[in-house]
DRENVEXMI-407451 format. One record per residue: x, y, z of N, C-alpha, C, O in turn; residue number from 1. Coordinates in steps of 0.05 Angstrom, whole numbers, m for minus. Layout:
[[X, Y, Z], [X, Y, Z], [X, Y, Z], [X, Y, Z], NUM]
...
% end
This chain:
[[2253, 2383, 2553], [2235, 2402, 2567], [2251, 2416, 2589], [2269, 2404, 2600], 1]
[[2244, 2441, 2594], [2258, 2455, 2616], [2253, 2442, 2643], [2234, 2427, 2647], 2]
[[2271, 2449, 2662], [2268, 2438, 2689], [2247, 2453, 2705], [2235, 2442, 2724], 3]
[[2241, 2479, 2697], [2221, 2495, 2710], [2212, 2517, 2691], [2226, 2522, 2672], 4]
[[2189, 2529, 2697], [2178, 2551, 2681], [2174, 2575, 2699], [2169, 2572, 2723], 5]
[[2175, 2599, 2687], [2169, 2624, 2701], [2147, 2638, 2686], [2149, 2639, 2661], 6]
[[2126, 2648, 2700], [2105, 2661, 2686], [2094, 2685, 2702], [2097, 2685, 2727], 7]
[[2082, 2704, 2688], [2068, 2726, 2701], [2039, 2725, 2690], [2036, 2724, 2665], 8]
[[2019, 2726, 2707], [1992, 2723, 2697], [1976, 2749, 2696], [1952, 2748, 2692], 9]
[[1990, 2772, 2699], [1975, 2797, 2696], [1992, 2816, 2680], [2017, 2815, 2681], 10]
[[1979, 2833, 2664], [1993, 2852, 2647], [2011, 2871, 2663], [2005, 2878, 2686], 11]
[[2033, 2879, 2651], [2052, 2898, 2664], [2065, 2914, 2642], [2058, 2913, 2618], 12]
[[2085, 2930, 2650], [2100, 2946, 2630], [2116, 2928, 2611], [2124, 2937, 2590], 13]
[[2119, 2903, 2619], [2134, 2884, 2602], [2117, 2867, 2585], [2126, 2846, 2574], 14]
[[2091, 2874, 2582], [2073, 2856, 2568], [2055, 2872, 2548], [2053, 2896, 2549], 15]
[[2041, 2856, 2531], [2024, 2867, 2511], [2002, 2846, 2505], [2008, 2822, 2504], 16]
[[1977, 2854, 2503], [1955, 2835, 2497], [1950, 2835, 2467], [1947, 2856, 2455], 17]
[[1948, 2811, 2455], [1943, 2808, 2426], [1920, 2789, 2422], [1918, 2769, 2436], 18]
[[1903, 2795, 2402], [1881, 2777, 2394], [1892, 2758, 2373], [1899, 2767, 2351], 19]
[[1895, 2733, 2380], [1907, 2713, 2362], [1887, 2691, 2356], [1866, 2689, 2369], 20]
[[1894, 2674, 2337], [1878, 2651, 2330], [1895, 2626, 2334], [1918, 2626, 2326], 21]
[[1883, 2605, 2345], [1898, 2580, 2348], [1882, 2559, 2332], [1858, 2560, 2330], 22]
[[1897, 2540, 2322], [1885, 2517, 2307], [1896, 2491, 2319], [1920, 2488, 2322], 23]
[[1878, 2473, 2326], [1886, 2447, 2336], [1899, 2431, 2314], [1889, 2430, 2292], 24]
[[1921, 2418, 2320], [1935, 2402, 2300], [1919, 2377, 2293], [1920, 2368, 2270], 25]
[[1905, 2365, 2312], [1891, 2340, 2307], [1863, 2344, 2293], [1855, 2327, 2277], 26]
[[1849, 2366, 2300], [1822, 2369, 2290], [1819, 2392, 2270], [1798, 2395, 2257], 27]
[[1839, 2409, 2269], [1838, 2434, 2252], [1817, 2454, 2261], [1811, 2473, 2247], 28]
[[1805, 2449, 2285], [1786, 2468, 2297], [1801, 2494, 2304], [1824, 2492, 2314], 29]
[[1789, 2517, 2300], [1802, 2543, 2306], [1787, 2557, 2329], [1763, 2554, 2332], 30]
[[1802, 2573, 2344], [1792, 2588, 2366], [1806, 2615, 2367], [1830, 2617, 2361], 31]
[[1791, 2637, 2375], [1803, 2663, 2380], [1811, 2664, 2409], [1796, 2655, 2427], 32]
[[1835, 2675, 2414], [1845, 2676, 2441], [1859, 2703, 2445], [1872, 2714, 2427], 33]
[[1855, 2715, 2469], [1870, 2739, 2477], [1895, 2729, 2490], [1895, 2716, 2511], 34]
[[1918, 2735, 2478], [1944, 2725, 2487], [1959, 2748, 2501], [1961, 2770, 2491], 35]
[[1969, 2742, 2525], [1987, 2761, 2539], [2015, 2755, 2530], [2026, 2733, 2537], 36]
[[2027, 2773, 2515], [2055, 2770, 2507], [2072, 2783, 2528], [2070, 2808, 2532], 37]
[[2089, 2768, 2541], [2104, 2778, 2564], [2133, 2771, 2563], [2140, 2748, 2560], 38]
[[2150, 2791, 2564], [2179, 2787, 2562], [2190, 2772, 2586], [2213, 2762, 2585], 39]
[[2175, 2771, 2608], [2185, 2757, 2632], [2179, 2727, 2632], [2191, 2712, 2647], 40]
[[2159, 2719, 2616], [2152, 2690, 2615], [2173, 2674, 2601], [2187, 2684, 2583], 41]
[[2176, 2649, 2609], [2197, 2632, 2597], [2187, 2611, 2578], [2202, 2595, 2568], 42]
[[2161, 2611, 2574], [2149, 2590, 2557], [2122, 2599, 2546], [2114, 2622, 2549], 43]
[[2109, 2580, 2533], [2082, 2584, 2522], [2062, 2570, 2540], [2065, 2546, 2546], 44]
[[2042, 2585, 2550], [2023, 2573, 2569], [1994, 2576, 2558], [1988, 2597, 2547], 45]
[[1978, 2556, 2563], [1949, 2557, 2556], [1934, 2550, 2581], [1941, 2531, 2596], 46]
[[1913, 2565, 2587], [1898, 2561, 2612], [1883, 2535, 2612], [1870, 2527, 2593], 47]
[[1884, 2521, 2635], [1871, 2495, 2638], [1841, 2497, 2634], [1829, 2479, 2621], 48]
[[1828, 2518, 2644], [1799, 2521, 2641], [1792, 2525, 2611], [1771, 2515, 2602], 49]
[[1808, 2540, 2597], [1804, 2545, 2568], [1806, 2518, 2553], [1789, 2512, 2536], 50]
[[1826, 2502, 2560], [1829, 2475, 2548], [1805, 2458, 2554], [1795, 2445, 2535], 51]
[[1796, 2457, 2579], [1773, 2441, 2586], [1747, 2450, 2572], [1732, 2434, 2561], 52]
[[1743, 2477, 2572], [1719, 2489, 2561], [1716, 2483, 2531], [1694, 2478, 2521], 53]
[[1738, 2482, 2516], [1738, 2478, 2488], [1745, 2449, 2480], [1746, 2442, 2456], 54]
[[1749, 2432, 2500], [1754, 2404, 2494], [1779, 2399, 2478], [1780, 2381, 2461], 55]
[[1800, 2415, 2483], [1825, 2412, 2468], [1840, 2386, 2476], [1839, 2378, 2499], 56]
[[1853, 2374, 2457], [1867, 2349, 2461], [1894, 2355, 2474], [1910, 2370, 2464], 57]
[[1898, 2343, 2498], [1924, 2347, 2512], [1941, 2321, 2509], [1930, 2299, 2504], 58]
[[1967, 2325, 2513], [1985, 2303, 2514], [2000, 2303, 2540], [2011, 2324, 2548], 59]
[[2000, 2281, 2555], [2013, 2281, 2581], [2044, 2283, 2579], [2056, 2273, 2559], 60]
[[2056, 2296, 2598], [2085, 2297, 2600], [2095, 2273, 2615], [2081, 2263, 2633], 61]
[[2118, 2263, 2609], [2129, 2240, 2623], [2138, 2248, 2652], [2140, 2231, 2669], 62]
[[2144, 2274, 2656], [2152, 2283, 2682], [2140, 2311, 2687], [2141, 2328, 2669], 63]
[[2129, 2315, 2710], [2117, 2341, 2717], [2139, 2363, 2719], [2161, 2357, 2726], 64]
[[2131, 2387, 2712], [2149, 2410, 2712], [2138, 2431, 2731], [2115, 2440, 2727], 65]
[[2154, 2440, 2751], [2144, 2461, 2769], [2141, 2488, 2755], [2156, 2494, 2737], 66]
[[2123, 2504, 2765], [2118, 2531, 2754], [2122, 2551, 2776], [2112, 2548, 2799], 67]
[[2137, 2573, 2770], [2141, 2594, 2789], [2131, 2621, 2778], [2132, 2626, 2754], 68]
[[2120, 2637, 2796], [2112, 2664, 2788], [2137, 2681, 2785], [2159, 2673, 2791], 69]
[[2133, 2705, 2774], [2155, 2723, 2768], [2171, 2730, 2793], [2195, 2736, 2791], 70]
[[2158, 2729, 2817], [2171, 2735, 2842], [2186, 2710, 2853], [2196, 2710, 2876], 71]
[[2187, 2689, 2837], [2200, 2663, 2844], [2186, 2647, 2865], [2197, 2627, 2875], 72]
[[2161, 2655, 2871], [2145, 2638, 2889], [2132, 2617, 2873], [2125, 2621, 2849], 73]
[[2128, 2593, 2884], [2114, 2571, 2869], [2086, 2580, 2860], [2072, 2593, 2876], 74]
[[2078, 2574, 2836], [2052, 2580, 2826], [2031, 2563, 2841], [2036, 2539, 2845], 75]
[[2008, 2575, 2848], [1988, 2560, 2864], [1976, 2537, 2848], [1964, 2519, 2860], 76]
[[1978, 2537, 2821], [1967, 2516, 2805], [1985, 2491, 2806], [1976, 2469, 2797], 77]
[[2008, 2493, 2818], [2026, 2470, 2821], [2043, 2465, 2796], [2054, 2483, 2785], 78]
[[2045, 2440, 2788], [2062, 2432, 2766], [2047, 2430, 2739], [2023, 2429, 2739], 79]
[[2063, 2430, 2718], [2052, 2426, 2691], [2054, 2397, 2685], [2076, 2385, 2688], 80]
[[2032, 2385, 2676], [2031, 2356, 2671], [2024, 2349, 2642], [2026, 2326, 2634], 81]
[[2016, 2369, 2626], [2007, 2364, 2598], [2013, 2388, 2580], [2018, 2410, 2589], 82]
[[2012, 2382, 2554], [2016, 2402, 2533], [1994, 2400, 2512], [1981, 2379, 2510], 83]
[[1992, 2421, 2496], [1973, 2422, 2473], [1989, 2430, 2449], [2004, 2449, 2449], 84]
[[1985, 2415, 2427], [1998, 2419, 2401], [1981, 2437, 2384], [1959, 2429, 2376], 85]
[[1990, 2462, 2377], [1974, 2482, 2363], [1989, 2495, 2340], [2014, 2494, 2339], 86]
[[1973, 2507, 2323], [1984, 2526, 2303], [1974, 2554, 2313], [1950, 2557, 2318], 87]
[[1992, 2572, 2316], [1986, 2599, 2326], [1987, 2619, 2303], [2007, 2619, 2288], 88]
[[1966, 2635, 2300], [1965, 2654, 2277], [1960, 2682, 2287], [1942, 2687, 2304], 89]
[[1976, 2701, 2278], [1972, 2729, 2284], [1979, 2745, 2259], [2002, 2745, 2250], 90]
[[1959, 2758, 2247], [1962, 2772, 2222], [1973, 2753, 2201], [1960, 2733, 2195], 91]
[[1997, 2759, 2190], [2008, 2741, 2169], [2029, 2723, 2181], [2044, 2710, 2166], 92]
[[2031, 2721, 2207], [2051, 2704, 2220], [2037, 2678, 2229], [2016, 2679, 2242], 93]
[[2048, 2655, 2221], [2037, 2629, 2229], [2060, 2612, 2239], [2081, 2611, 2226], 94]
[[2056, 2599, 2262], [2077, 2581, 2272], [2065, 2558, 2287], [2044, 2560, 2300], 95]
[[2079, 2535, 2286], [2071, 2512, 2302], [2083, 2516, 2329], [2106, 2524, 2332], 96]
[[2068, 2510, 2350], [2077, 2513, 2378], [2065, 2493, 2396], [2042, 2484, 2393], 97]
[[2081, 2485, 2416], [2071, 2467, 2437], [2067, 2485, 2462], [2086, 2497, 2472], 98]
[[2042, 2485, 2472], [2035, 2501, 2495], [2033, 2483, 2520], [2021, 2462, 2519], 99]
[[2045, 2492, 2542], [2041, 2478, 2567], [2014, 2486, 2579], [2006, 2509, 2575], 100]
[[2001, 2468, 2593], [1975, 2473, 2604], [1976, 2476, 2635], [1986, 2459, 2649], 101]
[[1966, 2499, 2644], [1965, 2505, 2673], [1943, 2525, 2678], [1932, 2537, 2660], 102]
[[1937, 2530, 2703], [1917, 2550, 2711], [1930, 2578, 2709], [1950, 2583, 2722], 103]
[[1917, 2595, 2692], [1929, 2622, 2688], [1912, 2644, 2701], [1918, 2668, 2698], 104]
[[1891, 2637, 2714], [1874, 2658, 2726], [1858, 2674, 2705], [1841, 2662, 2692], 105]
[[1865, 2699, 2702], [1850, 2717, 2684], [1858, 2714, 2655], [1844, 2726, 2637], 106]
[[1879, 2700, 2649], [1889, 2699, 2621], [1882, 2672, 2609], [1882, 2651, 2622], 107]
[[1877, 2672, 2583], [1873, 2647, 2568], [1900, 2636, 2558], [1904, 2612, 2556], 108]
[[1918, 2655, 2551], [1943, 2647, 2539], [1965, 2667, 2548], [1960, 2691, 2550], 109]
[[1988, 2656, 2555], [2012, 2673, 2560], [2034, 2662, 2542], [2039, 2638, 2540], 110]
[[2047, 2681, 2529], [2068, 2673, 2510], [2093, 2689, 2516], [2092, 2713, 2521], 111]
[[2116, 2675, 2516], [2141, 2690, 2520], [2147, 2707, 2496], [2138, 2700, 2473], 112]
[[2161, 2728, 2500], [2169, 2745, 2478], [2196, 2736, 2469], [2214, 2732, 2485], 113]
[[2199, 2733, 2443], [2225, 2725, 2432], [2231, 2743, 2408], [2214, 2758, 2399], 114]
[[2255, 2740, 2397], [2264, 2757, 2375], [2246, 2754, 2350], [2243, 2773, 2335], 115]
[[2234, 2731, 2345], [2219, 2726, 2321], [2189, 2728, 2325], [2173, 2720, 2307], 116]
[[2180, 2739, 2348], [2151, 2739, 2354], [2137, 2760, 2336], [2145, 2783, 2336], 117]
[[2117, 2752, 2323], [2099, 2768, 2307], [2113, 2791, 2294], [2101, 2807, 2280], 118]
% end
């Protein structure tokens, strides 16, 4: 696991919002999520309130990981302590992904942009 994460919780010129579907690995339950695809983010994030509201199964991390905003200030949500194991679906693209759980404010999901994204 990384030593720290960087995230941006609001849309910018470096981001795009996508309507995606996630499927829980343990229950196969599916949910629609608006995902913020952001080239500045360094990881996959799922909002803590979304996780609680839908009763998603989390797995604790052995060590907490600090989170920083894009301006390098510590995120007010503090550290990341758990992850969620999901299948992410967008159009004909399907991938297994581990999402870190933290408070994202207005976003349900933030995803880093990579060469193979959608």
